[in-house]
C-alpha positions, 0 to 999 in steps of 0.5 A: 181384493188387495192382498194384505202385507206378509207382516200383517198375516204373520202378526195374525196367524196365531189369532186366525188359527185359534179362532178356527179352533174355537168351534171344532177340531181340525187338521192342518189342511183343513185349517189352511183351506178354511183361512183361504176360503173364508178370507175370499182366497186373500189370505193363504198359509202354506203347510211349511208355515202353518205346521211350525206355527201349529207346533209351537201352539201345541208347546205353548199348551194353547192347542192340543193335537191327537193322531186320528186314523180313519178307514181309507184315509192316511192319519191325520193330526187333529188340534184342539183349543185348550182352556189356556188357549181360549183364554189367549183368544179372547184376549187376542180377540180383544187387542185386535178390535182395539187395534183395528179401532185405533188404525180407524181413528188415526186414518179416518177410516173407522165409518169407511 
């Protein structure tokens, strides 16, 4: 599979993270691995780019994080979607679908 352009990945990073947090709280490493696994290895986010994004989303109050300590494990920050984040996710999903449909119409790939 061809790896998407870095700019595409950058532009879709918020959508990917918010989507993964819709169903359950996750920590950063889990988010990174889920993106890689679900994309079949085509998308990879290093912690050096993922954690600043998580911090920004938290500042925007789209997600909230809390520290969790489990016996025998190091403490991890788990993030979950807020009500505002859920609204943003819905909006970004609609925008993404409209964008993909428009690209498909222009390139003739809508039925490919």
